[in-house]
C-alpha positions in Angstrom: 0.0 0.0 0.0 1.3 3.4 -1.0 1.1 6.5 1.4 0.1 9.7 0.1 2.4 12.7 0.4 1.3 15.5 2.5 0.4 16.5 6.1 -2.0 14.5 8.4 -4.5 16.9 10.4 -2.6 16.2 13.6 0.8 17.1 12.1 -0.8 20.3 10.8 -2.3 21.3 14.1 1.0 20.4 15.8 3.1 22.5 13.3 0.6 25.5 13.5 0.7 25.5 17.3 4.4 25.5 17.4 4.4 28.3 14.7 1.9 30.4 16.8 3.9 30.0 20.0 7.1 31.1 18.3 5.5 34.1 16.8 4.1 35.1 20.0 7.5 34.8 21.8 9.0 36.9 19.0 6.4 39.8 18.8 7.1 41.4 21.9 10.9 41.9 21.4 10.4 42.9 17.7 7.8 45.5 18.7 10.4 46.8 21.4 13.0 46.9 18.8 10.9 48.8 16.3 9.8 51.4 19.0 13.4 51.8 20.0 14.6 52.3 16.6 11.9 54.9 15.8 12.9 56.8 18.9 16.6 56.7 17.9 15.9 58.0 14.6 14.5 61.1 16.0 17.1 61.6 18.4 19.9 61.4 15.8 18.0 63.7 13.4 17.7 66.3 16.2 21.5 65.9 17.4 22.5 66.2 13.8 20.7 69.6 13.4 22.2 70.8 16.7 25.8 69.8 15.6 25.2 71.4 12.1 23.8 74.5 13.8 26.8 74.9 16.0 29.4 74.2 13.2 27.7 76.7 10.8 27.6 79.5 13.5 31.5 78.9 13.9 32.5 78.3 10.5 30.5 81.2 8.8 30.8 83.5 11.8 27.0 84.3 11.8 24.1 83.7 14.3 22.1 80.7 13.8 18.6 79.8 15.4 16.5 76.9 15.9 12.8 77.2 16.7 9.9 75.0 16.9 7.7 74.9 13.7 4.6 73.3 12.5 4.8 74.5 8.9 8.4 74.3 8.2 8.5 78.1 7.3 7.6 80.1 10.5 8.5 79.7 14.2 5.9 78.3 16.6 5.4 76.9 20.1 5.4 73.0 19.8 8.8 71.2 19.3 6.9 68.0 18.7 5.6 69.3 15.4 9.1 70.0 13.9 11.7 72.7 13.9 13.6 74.8 11.6 17.1 76.0 11.5 18.0 79.4 9.9 20.6 82.1 9.8 19.2 84.6 12.3 20.5 88.0 11.1 18.8 90.0 13.8 19.4 87.4 16.5 15.6 87.5 17.5 14.9 83.8 17.5 12.1 84.5 14.9 12.6 83.8 11.2 12.1 86.8 9.0 11.4 86.8 5.2 15.2 87.2 4.3 16.5 84.6 6.7 17.1 81.3 4.7 16.0 77.9 6.2 19.1 75.7 6.4 17.6 72.5 7.7 14.3 71.2 9.0 13.6 68.8 12.0 10.7 66.5 10.8 9.3 66.4 14.5 8.2 63.6 16.8 6.0 60.7 16.2 2.4 61.3 16.5 1.4 61.2 20.1 4.9 61.9 21.3 6.3 64.9 23.2 9.5 66.9 22.7 10.1 69.7 24.9 13.1 72.2 25.3 13.9 73.2 28.8 16.6 75.9 28.7 18.5 78.0 31.3 16.9 81.4 30.1 13.6 79.8 29.2 13.4 81.1 25.6 11.2 79.2 23.1 14.1 78.8 20.6 17.9 78.3 20.7 20.5 80.5 19.2 24.2 79.9 18.5 26.6 82.9 18.5 29.3 83.2 15.6 32.0 81.6 18.1 29.8 78.4 18.5 28.5 79.1 21.9 25.0 79.8 23.1 24.2 82.9 25.1 23.2 81.4 28.4 21.0 78.8 26.8 22.3 75.6 28.3 19.5 73.1 28.9 18.0 69.9 27.4 15.6 68.5 24.9 13.4 65.7 26.3 11.5 63.3 24.0 8.7 60.9 25.4 7.4 58.4 22.8 3.8 57.7 22.0 2.6 55.9 25.1 4.9 57.6 27.6 7.4 54.8 28.2 10.5 56.5 29.4 12.8 53.7 28.6 12.1 54.6 24.9 12.6 58.2 25.5 15.9 60.4 25.2 17.4 63.4 26.5 19.8 65.6 24.5 21.8 68.0 26.7 23.3 71.2 25.6 26.2 72.3 27.8 27.1 75.7 28.6 29.5 76.1 25.7 26.9 74.8 23.2 28.1 71.3 22.8 25.2 68.6 22.5 25.4 65.3 24.1 23.0 62.3 24.8 21.7 62.1 28.4 23.1 58.8 29.8 21.7 56.1 31.9 24.2 56.4 34.9 22.1 54.3 37.5 21.3 51.5 35.1 17.5 51.6 35.3 17.2 52.0 31.5 15.9 55.6 31.6 18.1 58.5 30.2 19.1 61.2 32.7 19.5 65.0 32.5 23.1 66.5 33.0 21.9 67.0 36.7 21.2 63.2 36.9 17.3 63.3 37.0 15.4 60.6 35.2 13.5 61.4 32.0 10.0 61.6 33.3 7.3 60.9 30.7 4.2 60.9 33.1 1.5 62.4 31.0 -0.4 63.5 34.1 
């Protein structure tokens, strides 16, 4: 008697069960990886703009500003909507018609928050021609959609205008400010 090629119903059920279990096990780490990757892309994009801003100011000996913008043309108030980098001829932190946009920050993911907390509490950043900021040290804080701080980040801008990423010095998986405070993403 010849056996037919293929799976029996029992073999199919066992194979499908094993595949479902493996998929369930892999789904959570994959989701975490994707969320961490999306967050890191936003961090690198903003860090690159800050570095470019500082180097342009120094190399061209001009003032450059970075301000939040929702329309990629005018300054606004919400950093999560995006930002624009421009040569700020009158150093007022507001883009005028004759001030060319050098680079755009695409903004945070929908539902995420991005804030700037600066020493002098301005709603924008400015770099002097020597590559420093006029008393604007502070930090950007990014909280991803859902508010899980372990997927957030902090970019610190030190007193001489050099940006660096906030570290996790206490090993709890959450970035810290230059003063050692954990990123707080509570939405309440």
